[in-house]
C-alpha positions as CSV (number, residue, x, y, z in Angstrom):
1,X,8.9,-14.5,8.7
2,X,10.2,-17.0,11.1
3,X,13.6,-15.3,12.7
4,X,14.8,-18.8,13.8
5,X,15.8,-19.5,10.1
6,X,18.2,-17.0,9.8
7,X,21.2,-18.3,7.6
8,X,24.6,-18.4,9.8
9,X,26.2,-15.6,10.3
10,X,29.5,-14.1,11.3
11,X,30.5,-10.3,12.8
12,X,33.9,-8.6,11.3
13,X,36.0,-8.9,14.8
14,X,37.9,-5.6,14.0
15,X,34.8,-3.5,13.4
16,X,32.8,-4.8,15.9
17,X,36.1,-3.8,18.1
18,X,36.4,-0.3,16.9
19,X,32.6,0.1,17.0
20,X,32.7,-1.0,21.2
21,X,35.9,1.9,21.5
22,X,33.7,4.4,20.1
23,X,30.7,3.2,21.9
24,X,32.8,3.9,25.4
25,X,33.9,6.9,24.5
26,X,30.4,8.3,23.8
27,X,29.0,7.0,27.0
28,X,31.7,8.7,28.9
29,X,31.0,11.9,27.4
30,X,27.4,11.6,27.9
31,X,28.4,10.8,31.7
32,X,30.7,14.0,31.8
33,X,27.8,16.1,30.5
34,X,26.1,15.8,34.1
35,X,22.5,15.0,32.7
36,X,22.5,18.2,30.5
37,X,19.9,18.2,27.8
38,X,20.9,18.2,24.6
39,X,18.9,19.0,21.2
40,X,17.2,15.8,19.7
41,X,15.6,16.1,16.5
42,X,13.6,13.0,16.7
43,X,10.1,14.1,17.6
44,X,9.3,11.1,20.0
45,X,11.3,13.5,22.4
46,X,11.3,16.8,21.0
47,X,8.8,18.7,23.7
48,X,9.8,20.5,26.5
49,X,9.0,18.3,28.8
50,X,12.2,16.0,28.0
51,X,14.4,18.6,27.5
52,X,13.1,20.1,31.3
53,X,13.5,16.3,33.1
54,X,17.3,16.2,33.5
55,X,16.6,12.0,33.9
56,X,14.6,12.0,31.1
57,X,17.2,13.5,28.8
58,X,19.7,11.4,29.8
59,X,17.7,8.4,29.2
60,X,16.9,9.4,26.1
61,X,20.5,10.3,25.0
62,X,21.2,6.6,26.3
63,X,18.4,4.9,24.2
64,X,19.4,6.8,21.2
65,X,22.8,6.1,21.4
66,X,22.1,2.5,22.2
67,X,19.9,2.3,18.7
68,X,22.8,3.7,16.8
69,X,25.3,1.1,18.1
70,X,22.5,-1.9,17.6
71,X,22.0,-0.8,13.9
72,X,25.8,-0.1,13.4
73,X,26.7,-4.3,14.9
74,X,24.1,-4.9,12.3
75,X,26.4,-3.2,9.7
76,X,29.1,-5.3,11.1
77,X,27.5,-9.0,10.0
78,X,28.9,-10.6,7.5
79,X,26.1,-12.6,5.9
80,X,24.3,-12.8,2.5
81,X,22.1,-9.5,2.3
82,X,18.8,-11.0,2.7
83,X,19.9,-12.3,6.2
84,X,21.0,-8.8,6.9
85,X,17.9,-7.1,5.8
86,X,16.5,-9.7,8.6
87,X,18.4,-8.7,11.1
88,X,18.0,-5.0,10.3
89,X,14.3,-5.1,10.5
90,X,14.2,-7.0,13.5
91,X,16.8,-4.9,15.1
92,X,14.4,-2.1,14.5
93,X,11.3,-3.2,15.8
94,X,13.7,-3.8,19.2
95,X,14.7,-0.4,19.2
96,X,11.3,0.6,18.1
97,X,9.5,-1.1,21.0
98,X,12.1,-0.2,23.6
99,X,11.8,4.1,23.0
100,X,11.5,5.4,26.8
101,X,8.6,7.0,25.1
102,X,6.7,3.7,25.0
103,X,6.5,3.4,29.2
104,X,4.5,5.6,31.4
105,X,7.2,6.1,34.3
106,X,9.6,6.9,31.4
107,X,7.5,9.6,29.6
108,X,7.8,13.1,31.1
109,X,4.6,14.2,28.7
110,X,2.3,11.7,29.5
111,X,3.5,12.1,33.6
112,X,2.6,15.6,33.1
113,X,-0.6,14.9,31.6
114,X,-1.6,12.4,34.3
115,X,-0.7,14.8,36.8
116,X,-2.9,17.9,34.9
117,X,-5.7,15.7,34.8
118,X,-5.5,14.4,38.2
119,X,-5.0,10.7,36.7
120,X,-7.8,11.2,34.5
121,X,-6.0,10.7,31.3
122,X,-4.7,7.1,32.7
123,X,-8.2,6.0,33.3
124,X,-8.7,7.3,29.7
125,X,-6.1,5.4,28.4
126,X,-7.2,2.3,30.1
127,X,-10.5,2.8,28.5
128,X,-9.1,3.5,25.3
129,X,-7.1,-0.1,25.5
130,X,-9.8,-2.1,26.5
131,X,-12.0,-0.4,23.6
132,X,-9.3,-1.0,21.1
133,X,-9.3,-5.0,22.5
134,X,-12.8,-5.4,21.5
135,X,-12.8,-3.8,18.3
136,X,-9.6,-6.2,17.6
137,X,-7.3,-3.3,16.5
138,X,-5.6,-0.6,17.8
139,X,-7.7,3.5,16.8
140,X,-5.5,5.3,14.6
141,X,-8.0,7.9,14.1
142,X,-11.4,8.7,15.8
143,X,-13.2,6.1,13.7
144,X,-16.7,7.1,14.9
145,X,-16.4,10.3,12.5
146,X,-16.5,8.3,9.5
147,X,-19.0,6.0,7.7
148,X,-18.1,4.8,4.0
149,X,-21.2,6.2,2.2
150,X,-22.1,9.2,4.4
151,X,-18.5,11.1,4.2
152,X,-16.2,8.6,2.6
153,X,-16.9,7.2,-0.9
154,X,-19.5,9.4,-1.5
155,X,-19.4,9.9,-5.4
156,X,-22.9,9.2,-6.8
157,X,-23.4,5.9,-8.9
158,X,-25.4,2.5,-8.4
159,X,-24.1,-1.0,-8.2
160,X,-25.5,-2.4,-11.7
161,X,-23.7,-6.0,-11.3
162,X,-22.6,-8.3,-8.3
163,X,-21.4,-11.9,-8.2
164,X,-20.0,-13.6,-4.8
165,X,-16.5,-11.9,-5.3
166,X,-17.4,-8.2,-6.0
167,X,-20.0,-5.8,-7.0
168,X,-19.7,-3.3,-9.9
169,X,-20.6,0.3,-9.5
170,X,-21.0,2.5,-12.1
171,X,-21.1,6.2,-11.3
172,X,-23.5,8.9,-12.5
173,X,-22.2,11.2,-15.2
174,X,-21.2,14.8,-14.4
175,X,-20.6,16.2,-17.7
176,X,-23.2,16.2,-20.7
177,X,-21.1,14.4,-23.2
178,X,-18.7,11.4,-22.0
179,X,-15.8,9.5,-23.6
180,X,-17.1,6.8,-25.9
181,X,-14.8,4.0,-24.2
182,X,-16.2,3.1,-20.0
183,X,-13.2,2.9,-17.9
184,X,-13.1,0.3,-15.0
185,X,-11.0,0.7,-12.2
186,X,-9.7,-2.4,-10.5
187,X,-8.3,-1.7,-6.7
188,X,-6.3,-4.0,-4.8
189,X,-8.4,-6.3,-3.2
190,X,-6.5,-6.4,0.0
191,X,-8.0,-3.2,0.7
192,X,-11.4,-1.4,-0.2
193,X,-11.7,0.8,-2.9
194,X,-13.1,4.0,-1.2
195,X,-9.1,4.7,-1.2
196,X,-10.0,6.0,-4.4
197,X,-12.6,7.7,-3.4
198,X,-12.1,9.5,0.1
199,X,-13.7,12.7,-0.2
200,X,-14.6,15.1,-3.5
201,X,-11.5,17.6,-3.5
202,X,-9.0,14.0,-3.7
203,X,-11.1,11.5,-5.3
204,X,-9.8,9.6,-8.6
205,X,-13.2,8.4,-9.1
206,X,-14.7,11.9,-9.2
207,X,-12.1,13.3,-11.0
208,X,-12.2,10.3,-13.7
209,X,-16.5,11.2,-13.9
210,X,-15.7,15.2,-14.2
211,X,-13.1,14.6,-17.2
212,X,-16.1,13.0,-18.9
213,X,-15.1,9.3,-18.3
214,X,-17.9,6.8,-17.8
215,X,-16.5,5.0,-14.7
216,X,-17.1,1.5,-13.5
217,X,-15.4,0.4,-10.2
218,X,-14.7,-2.8,-8.8
219,X,-15.8,-3.1,-4.8
220,X,-14.4,-6.4,-3.7
221,X,-16.3,-8.4,-1.3
222,X,-14.4,-8.8,2.0
223,X,-14.2,-12.8,1.9
224,X,-15.9,-14.6,4.6
225,X,-15.6,-18.7,5.0
226,X,-18.0,-19.1,2.1
227,X,-15.0,-18.0,-0.5
228,X,-11.8,-19.4,1.8
229,X,-11.4,-21.9,-0.9
230,X,-11.2,-19.5,-3.7
231,X,-7.7,-19.2,-5.8
232,X,-6.2,-16.5,-8.1
233,X,-8.2,-18.4,-11.1
234,X,-11.6,-17.5,-9.5
235,X,-10.2,-13.8,-9.1
236,X,-9.0,-13.4,-12.6
237,X,-11.8,-15.3,-14.6
238,X,-15.0,-14.5,-12.3
239,X,-13.6,-11.0,-11.0
240,X,-11.6,-8.8,-13.4
241,X,-12.4,-10.7,-16.9
242,X,-16.0,-10.7,-15.9
243,X,-15.3,-7.1,-15.0
244,X,-14.0,-6.2,-17.9
245,X,-16.4,-8.1,-20.3
246,X,-19.4,-6.7,-18.3
247,X,-18.5,-3.5,-18.9
248,X,-18.3,-3.3,-22.4
249,X,-21.5,-5.6,-22.8
250,X,-23.6,-3.1,-20.7
251,X,-22.1,0.5,-22.7
252,X,-22.4,-1.7,-25.7
253,X,-18.7,-0.9,-26.5
254,X,-16.3,-3.6,-28.2
255,X,-13.4,-2.1,-25.9
256,X,-12.9,-0.9,-22.8
257,X,-10.2,1.3,-20.8
258,X,-8.5,-0.3,-17.3
259,X,-6.5,0.7,-14.7
260,X,-5.2,-1.9,-11.9
261,X,-3.5,-0.2,-8.8
262,X,-1.4,-2.2,-6.5
263,X,-2.3,-5.7,-6.4
264,X,-5.4,-4.6,-8.5
265,X,-2.7,-4.1,-11.3
266,X,-1.2,-7.4,-11.0
267,X,-4.6,-8.7,-11.4
268,X,-5.3,-6.6,-14.4
269,X,-2.0,-7.6,-15.7
270,X,-3.0,-11.3,-15.3
271,X,-5.9,-11.1,-16.9
272,X,-4.8,-9.0,-20.1
273,X,-2.4,-12.0,-20.5
274,X,-5.0,-14.8,-20.2
275,X,-7.2,-12.5,-22.7
276,X,-4.0,-12.3,-25.5
277,X,-3.6,-15.7,-25.4
278,X,-7.5,-16.7,-25.9
279,X,-6.9,-13.8,-28.9
280,X,-9.0,-11.2,-27.2
281,X,-8.2,-7.8,-26.5
282,X,-11.3,-6.1,-25.2
283,X,-8.8,-3.5,-23.4
284,X,-7.8,-0.6,-25.5
285,X,-5.5,1.0,-22.8
286,X,-4.6,0.1,-19.2
287,X,-3.0,2.1,-16.4
288,X,-1.1,0.3,-14.1
289,X,-0.5,2.4,-10.5
290,X,2.2,1.3,-8.5
291,X,2.2,-2.2,-9.9
292,X,4.4,-5.3,-9.6
293,X,4.3,-7.1,-12.8
294,X,8.1,-8.2,-12.2
295,X,8.7,-9.2,-8.5
296,X,12.8,-8.8,-8.6
297,X,12.9,-6.3,-6.3
298,X,10.2,-6.0,-3.7
299,X,11.9,-4.1,-1.2
300,X,11.4,-4.6,2.5
301,X,8.6,-7.0,2.5
302,X,11.2,-9.6,0.9
303,X,12.5,-10.0,4.4
304,X,9.0,-12.0,4.6
305,X,9.4,-14.6,2.0
306,X,11.5,-17.6,1.6
307,X,10.6,-21.3,0.4
308,X,10.0,-22.2,4.4
309,X,7.3,-19.4,4.7
310,X,5.5,-19.8,1.5
311,X,5.4,-23.8,2.1
312,X,3.9,-23.1,5.3
313,X,0.8,-20.9,4.2
314,X,0.6,-24.0,1.3
315,X,0.6,-26.3,3.6
316,X,-2.0,-24.4,5.9
317,X,-4.4,-23.4,3.5
318,X,-4.3,-26.2,1.5
319,X,-7.7,-27.4,2.4
320,X,-9.1,-23.5,2.2
321,X,-8.9,-20.8,5.0
322,X,-9.1,-17.2,5.3
323,X,-5.8,-15.0,6.2
324,X,-7.2,-12.3,8.1
325,X,-7.3,-8.7,7.5
326,X,-5.7,-7.9,10.6
327,X,-2.8,-10.0,10.2
328,X,-2.0,-8.1,6.8
329,X,-2.7,-4.9,8.5
330,X,-0.2,-5.2,11.4
331,X,2.3,-6.4,8.5
332,X,2.0,-3.8,7.2
333,X,2.2,-0.8,10.3
334,X,4.9,-2.4,11.4
335,X,6.9,-1.4,8.4
336,X,6.8,1.7,9.7
337,X,6.8,0.9,13.5
338,X,7.1,4.5,15.1
339,X,4.5,6.4,12.8
340,X,2.1,3.6,12.8
341,X,2.1,1.6,16.0
342,X,3.8,2.7,18.7
343,X,2.7,6.7,18.2
344,X,-0.9,5.3,18.9
345,X,0.3,3.1,22.1
346,X,2.1,6.7,23.6
347,X,-1.5,8.8,22.5
348,X,-3.9,6.6,22.9
349,X,-3.3,4.7,26.1
350,X,-0.1,6.8,27.9
351,X,-2.0,9.9,27.5
352,X,-5.6,8.7,27.0
353,X,-6.3,10.8,23.8
354,X,-8.7,10.2,21.1
355,X,-6.4,10.7,18.0
356,X,-7.9,13.1,15.1
357,X,-10.0,12.1,12.7
358,X,-8.1,11.6,9.2
359,X,-10.0,9.9,6.3
360,X,-6.8,7.9,5.1
361,X,-6.4,6.5,8.7
362,X,-9.6,5.6,8.9
363,X,-9.3,3.7,5.3
364,X,-6.0,2.4,6.3
365,X,-7.6,0.3,9.4
366,X,-10.7,-0.9,7.8
367,X,-9.2,-4.7,6.6
368,X,-10.2,-6.9,4.2
369,X,-9.6,-10.8,4.4
370,X,-8.0,-12.8,1.5
371,X,-8.9,-16.2,0.4
372,X,-6.0,-18.6,1.8
373,X,-5.7,-20.3,-1.6
374,X,-5.5,-17.2,-3.3
375,X,-2.6,-15.7,-1.1
376,X,-0.7,-19.1,-1.1
377,X,-0.4,-19.1,-4.8
378,X,0.5,-15.3,-5.0
379,X,3.2,-15.5,-2.5
380,X,4.7,-18.1,-4.0
381,X,4.5,-17.4,-8.0
382,X,4.8,-13.5,-7.0
383,X,7.1,-12.7,-4.2
384,X,8.8,-15.9,-3.9
385,X,9.5,-17.8,-7.3
386,X,8.7,-14.1,-9.8
387,X,6.9,-16.6,-12.4
388,X,4.5,-14.2,-13.5
389,X,6.6,-12.3,-15.6
390,X,8.7,-15.3,-17.1
391,X,6.5,-16.3,-20.5
392,X,5.3,-19.5,-20.4
393,X,6.3,-20.6,-16.8
394,X,2.5,-20.1,-15.4
395,X,-0.7,-21.7,-16.4
396,X,-3.8,-19.3,-15.4
397,X,-7.5,-19.9,-16.2
398,X,-6.2,-23.1,-18.6
399,X,-3.8,-20.1,-20.8
400,X,-0.4,-20.1,-20.4
401,X,0.7,-16.5,-19.3
402,X,3.5,-13.9,-21.7
403,X,2.6,-10.5,-20.2
404,X,5.0,-9.4,-23.4
405,X,1.7,-10.4,-25.6
406,X,0.0,-7.4,-23.9
407,X,0.7,-5.0,-26.6
408,X,-2.0,-2.1,-25.9
409,X,-1.2,1.5,-24.9
410,X,-0.4,1.5,-21.0
411,X,0.7,4.5,-18.7
412,X,2.8,2.9,-15.9
413,X,3.0,4.8,-12.7
414,X,5.8,5.0,-9.7
415,X,6.0,6.6,-6.9
416,X,9.8,7.9,-5.4
417,X,9.2,6.7,-1.8
418,X,7.1,3.8,-2.1
419,X,8.1,1.1,0.3
420,X,5.4,-1.2,-0.8
421,X,5.8,-1.3,-4.5
422,X,9.5,0.2,-5.0
423,X,10.1,2.3,-7.8
424,X,13.0,0.0,-9.1
425,X,16.0,1.9,-9.3
426,X,18.0,-1.1,-10.3
427,X,15.9,-3.1,-11.8
428,X,12.2,-4.9,-10.7
429,X,9.6,-2.6,-8.9
430,X,7.3,-0.5,-10.5
431,X,9.9,0.9,-13.3
432,X,10.5,-2.7,-14.5
433,X,6.6,-3.3,-16.2
434,X,8.2,-0.6,-19.1
435,X,10.6,-3.8,-20.2
436,X,8.0,-6.2,-19.9
437,X,4.9,-4.9,-21.9
438,X,5.5,-4.4,-25.7
439,X,3.0,-1.5,-26.5
440,X,3.0,1.6,-26.5
441,X,4.2,2.9,-23.2
442,X,4.3,6.0,-20.8
443,X,6.3,6.0,-17.7
444,X,5.9,8.4,-15.1
445,X,7.4,9.0,-11.3
446,X,5.8,10.7,-8.7
447,X,6.7,11.8,-5.7
448,X,5.9,10.6,-2.1
449,X,4.7,6.7,-1.1
450,X,2.6,4.1,-2.0
451,X,-1.2,5.9,-0.9
452,X,0.4,10.1,-1.2
453,X,2.2,9.7,-4.3
454,X,-0.8,8.2,-6.1
455,X,-3.7,10.3,-4.0
456,X,-2.8,13.8,-5.2
457,X,-5.3,16.0,-6.6
458,X,-4.3,18.7,-9.0
459,X,-6.2,21.4,-7.0
460,X,-4.0,20.9,-4.0
461,X,-0.6,21.9,-6.0
462,X,1.6,19.2,-3.5
463,X,4.5,17.2,-4.9
464,X,6.1,16.8,-8.0
465,X,6.4,14.4,-10.9
466,X,8.9,13.4,-13.4
467,X,8.2,12.3,-17.1
468,X,11.3,10.8,-19.4
469,X,11.9,11.1,-22.8
470,X,9.1,9.9,-25.2
471,X,9.7,5.8,-25.8
472,X,12.9,6.1,-24.1
473,X,13.1,3.2,-21.6
474,X,16.4,1.8,-20.6
475,X,17.3,-1.1,-18.6
476,X,17.1,0.6,-15.2
477,X,14.6,3.4,-13.6
478,X,18.0,5.1,-12.3
479,X,19.2,5.0,-16.3
480,X,15.9,6.5,-16.8
481,X,16.0,9.3,-14.6
482,X,19.1,10.8,-15.7
483,X,17.2,12.3,-19.0
484,X,13.8,12.9,-17.2
485,X,12.4,16.2,-16.4
486,X,10.9,17.3,-12.7
487,X,7.2,19.0,-13.1
488,X,5.7,20.8,-10.4
489,X,2.3,19.3,-9.1
490,X,0.4,16.4,-9.7
491,X,0.5,13.7,-12.3
492,X,-2.9,13.1,-12.5
493,X,-2.9,16.3,-15.6
494,X,-0.7,14.2,-17.5
495,X,-2.6,11.1,-17.2
496,X,-5.7,12.4,-18.4
497,X,-4.1,14.2,-21.1
498,X,-2.6,11.1,-22.2
499,X,-5.8,9.1,-21.4
500,X,-8.2,11.5,-23.4
501,X,-7.0,10.1,-27.2
502,X,-7.4,6.5,-25.7
503,X,-10.7,7.1,-24.8
504,X,-12.6,7.6,-27.9
505,X,-14.8,10.3,-29.5
506,X,-17.5,12.0,-27.1
507,X,-21.0,10.9,-27.0
508,X,-23.9,12.1,-25.3
509,X,-23.7,10.9,-21.6
510,X,-26.6,8.3,-20.9
511,X,-29.5,9.8,-18.5
512,X,-29.5,6.5,-17.1
513,X,-27.7,3.7,-15.4
514,X,-26.6,0.9,-17.8
515,X,-28.6,-1.5,-15.8
516,X,-31.4,-1.5,-13.3
517,X,-29.6,-0.4,-10.0
518,X,-29.1,-2.9,-7.5
519,X,-28.5,-0.5,-4.7
520,X,-27.0,3.1,-4.2
521,X,-23.1,3.2,-4.5
522,X,-21.1,2.6,-2.5
523,X,-22.8,-0.7,-2.4
524,X,-23.2,-3.2,0.9
525,X,-19.9,-5.4,-0.1
526,X,-17.7,-2.4,0.7
527,X,-19.4,-2.2,4.1
528,X,-18.8,-5.9,5.8
529,X,-15.7,-5.6,8.3
530,X,-13.2,-8.2,8.3
């Protein structure tokens, strides 16, 4: 985002004057309190050390007051909503970076630990920093505790097909009978597929297999220079459509079921529209998890998108190139700077701690590159111009796209607190797919966010989900929610119930893979580092 490109704005003089007066009163009250500790709910300053140190306590109180005031100043800005959103984001970044907890001299927890360890925590913090600099990213977990194929991504299977863009993994059945129609999973290509297969207990892949679905998953190749000229069309024709056709051919079925997650769902939707234009219907039903088909409400990510930034990317990748995975990873981390950036600066470097092992954060740090032409096309035609949902606007793989021609049964899921693909309260977002797809639909909203809402196995008995009236899809999610009912636990149980009648009769589970195994799952593509 180019912060120099802000639209002109003015400040509401009266509101600013009132804000200044209120600020001075609060400063005077702090001084009158004589640096006495006040309860702080912010977890950055919640330990006893902050409260026991008068200087740290006063510094915290001043910081929090200044932070509130700066955000209130943004509210005084008279400008269009996008400019205000950009100002708000930039201010939040400055506030997060300026926290006294981020500085050794101002952090009583870090100073106490340095004293207790006779300086060893500072020495270890320096070693941690140098190690992170060598690996090219900040450690969010103890990455030495994980290995793809050893303790994450372990569901048994084999690679049965591969090309330069992806490997196709087929999983070994766990039931004596399987559903006739096989199931293809298209994960996002901006991440690695094993988010859907972290551990046996919460693996969506394993649960699909246990439910008797003959399951195939696309494992995207982590692009290197040999793929730097690949386009959106390449990913649709030679990955999504290729995988759909390959699964049908390998299993000798005319139709399969398919799932797309996040960008994988956008890729699946595009592929289905291309196939519909070709008068082909190899997919019997589709599941869209936290997916944009309508990009009219992209939430916080909208602040990064404008004509100038997209044109810059188009010029940058006109002759090919790669968007480095770490650039994307950093962008997403700074959407939650206190949790995903500064928390680790304090722990890793100021306190010299090793973050605890956590499979989700290991996956989150396992970045992937993207081909530059693919990325530039995606930015313009989705986030900037929202062309995907406009019938006949785009030509992909030689076909005019019309998403309304996708008339197969669809299960559409959105997460209530998703900041990557907003639920779409007043239009757009995950819910908007109900207004585009014309087949029989089911929309379900889950609690939590983009990942935790999706990866929510029933046995955990966590969170809840909402189901609306059958065939009732008003224009906005807010209207839909008025008649929806909350149900405890995972949405997976509802999804598996919906999926069963879409999957055909039960047949004997195959004794061997559908093709000669190239290598055991999870394959070598997923192990390539960015």
